VMD Tcl script that draws the C-alpha trace (Angstrom):
set ca {
  {-15.10 42.90 55.84}
  {-18.14 41.26 57.29}
  {-18.62 38.36 59.70}
  {-21.93 36.71 59.02}
  {-23.86 33.54 59.80}
  {-23.09 30.86 57.31}
  {-25.77 29.74 54.96}
  {-26.29 26.40 53.24}
  {-24.95 27.92 49.99}
  {-21.59 28.42 51.83}
  {-21.02 24.74 52.66}
  {-18.93 23.85 49.60}
  {-16.59 26.82 50.11}
  {-16.36 26.09 53.91}
  {-15.43 22.50 53.13}
  {-12.79 23.57 50.62}
  {-11.21 25.89 53.21}
  {-11.28 23.12 55.82}
  {-9.87 20.57 53.48}
  {-6.96 22.80 52.64}
  {-6.42 23.26 56.35}
  {-6.47 19.46 56.78}
  {-3.90 19.11 54.03}
  {-1.63 21.80 55.70}
  {-1.84 19.97 59.08}
  {-1.04 16.59 57.32}
  {1.96 18.14 55.61}
  {3.17 19.40 58.99}
  {2.68 15.90 60.50}
  {0.03 17.22 62.89}
  {-2.50 14.56 63.87}
  {-5.43 17.04 63.98}
  {-8.46 16.89 61.54}
  {-6.89 13.90 59.82}
  {-10.07 11.81 59.75}
  {-13.60 12.53 58.63}
  {-13.95 15.39 61.13}
  {-14.84 18.13 60.42}
  {-17.07 17.23 57.50}
  {-20.13 18.45 55.66}
  {-22.52 17.02 58.32}
  {-20.70 18.80 61.13}
  {-20.84 22.09 59.20}
  {-24.54 21.56 58.34}
  {-25.29 21.01 62.05}
  {-23.32 24.19 62.90}
  {-25.41 26.10 60.37}
  {-28.63 24.68 61.74}
  {-27.69 25.60 65.32}
  {-26.63 29.11 64.33}
  {-22.92 28.44 65.23}
  {-21.24 28.63 61.81}
  {-19.81 31.98 60.67}
  {-17.82 33.11 57.72}
  {-15.75 36.23 57.27}
  {-16.12 37.76 53.86}
  {-14.16 40.41 51.97}
  {-15.51 41.50 48.61}
  {-17.68 38.34 48.37}
  {-14.78 36.05 49.04}
  {-14.68 33.96 52.23}
  {-11.52 34.76 54.21}
  {-12.21 32.31 57.04}
  {-14.76 30.27 58.94}
  {-15.41 29.31 62.56}
  {-18.09 27.82 64.79}
  {-18.90 30.19 67.60}
  {-21.15 28.92 70.44}
  {-22.44 30.54 73.62}
  {-23.62 27.12 74.94}
  {-20.38 26.28 76.79}
  {-18.19 23.26 76.12}
  {-18.59 20.14 78.27}
  {-14.94 19.17 77.72}
  {-13.89 22.53 79.27}
  {-15.48 21.68 82.60}
  {-12.27 19.95 83.65}
  {-8.90 21.53 82.92}
  {-5.58 19.99 83.88}
  {-2.17 21.52 84.65}
  {-3.66 24.98 84.83}
  {-6.95 26.82 85.21}
  {-9.26 29.10 83.24}
  {-8.86 32.80 83.74}
  {-12.59 33.37 84.19}
  {-15.65 31.42 85.22}
  {-17.99 33.90 83.57}
  {-20.08 32.99 80.53}
  {-17.91 32.62 77.44}
  {-17.98 32.09 73.72}
  {-16.29 28.90 72.53}
  {-14.58 28.79 69.05}
  {-14.33 25.51 67.18}
  {-13.53 24.62 63.55}
  {-11.49 27.80 63.06}
  {-9.92 27.88 59.63}
  {-8.73 30.47 57.15}
  {-8.68 30.49 53.36}
  {-5.08 29.46 52.54}
  {-5.64 30.29 48.88}
  {-6.02 34.03 49.62}
  {-2.87 36.15 49.86}
  {-4.06 38.34 52.67}
  {-2.03 39.00 55.76}
  {-3.23 38.20 59.27}
  {-6.43 36.39 58.14}
  {-6.65 34.59 61.49}
  {-6.36 37.85 63.41}
  {-9.01 39.51 61.27}
  {-11.35 36.55 61.97}
  {-10.67 36.69 65.68}
  {-11.26 40.44 65.76}
  {-14.66 40.05 64.15}
  {-15.59 37.16 66.51}
  {-14.63 39.37 69.49}
  {-16.88 42.15 68.15}
  {-19.77 39.69 67.85}
  {-19.34 38.40 71.37}
  {-19.09 41.94 72.84}
  {-22.48 42.78 71.24}
  {-23.90 39.73 73.05}
  {-22.45 40.81 76.42}
  {-19.79 37.99 76.44}
  {-16.39 38.95 77.86}
  {-14.45 35.75 77.38}
  {-13.42 33.50 74.56}
  {-12.19 29.95 75.12}
  {-10.59 27.72 72.46}
  {-8.43 24.57 72.22}
  {-6.05 23.16 69.63}
  {-3.63 20.33 69.07}
  {-0.37 20.96 71.00}
  {1.61 20.52 67.82}
  {-0.36 23.07 65.82}
  {2.21 25.76 66.07}
  {0.68 28.12 63.61}
  {-2.65 28.17 65.47}
  {-0.92 28.50 68.85}
  {1.12 31.47 67.51}
  {-2.07 33.07 66.13}
  {-3.72 32.65 69.48}
  {-0.79 34.22 71.39}
  {-0.54 37.03 68.84}
  {-4.22 37.79 69.39}
  {-4.00 38.07 73.24}
  {-5.06 34.56 74.21}
  {-3.42 33.12 77.28}
  {-2.45 29.52 77.67}
  {-4.59 27.99 80.46}
  {-3.85 24.26 80.53}
  {-4.85 20.91 79.07}
  {-8.31 19.58 78.17}
  {-9.35 16.28 76.69}
  {-11.90 16.25 73.90}
  {-14.75 13.63 73.79}
  {-12.57 11.01 71.98}
  {-9.92 11.36 74.78}
  {-7.39 13.27 72.75}
  {-5.32 15.88 74.51}
  {-5.63 19.56 73.51}
  {-4.07 22.78 74.74}
  {-6.62 25.34 76.00}
  {-6.56 29.08 75.76}
  {-8.74 31.94 76.92}
  {-8.94 35.66 76.18}
  {-10.82 38.25 78.13}
  {-12.40 40.79 75.83}
  {-14.05 44.15 76.44}
}
mol new
graphics top color blue
foreach p $ca { graphics top sphere $p radius 0.5 }
foreach p [lrange $ca 0 end-1] q [lrange $ca 1 end] { graphics top cylinder $p $q radius 0.2 }
display resetview
């Protein structure tokens, strides 16, 4: 199993995975990723910036995520709680697993590899946010040692629940 930087040749597979994720959220009546976002342009920008990663097993993409060490402006203000750490952190966005693959704990496998990547870069904290009704993502976060920290608001003003994990 290998976590690697995404390449342009991966875009179609990444979009397929994200679109399946969008469909799952829609079927669960969760108003997250129900518009144009994330789309091919966003993924292309992630690839160009070196943020987009895929987790592969035997040539098949298990999951995808954007991982940035550049901070997140919307995390500067957190409500009804506080971050665990003020140290440099990795932020994870556009986290999605391949729902067509029958492989257990895909999300956990992706988080484990992201943690390994961040440790090699000297980063000891991961921050992430999700829609408050996205129960499967929230469960995955808690099952992987993330701690609920409070509420943030993304650039369009929508409320998100925020989590952090200290890694070593």
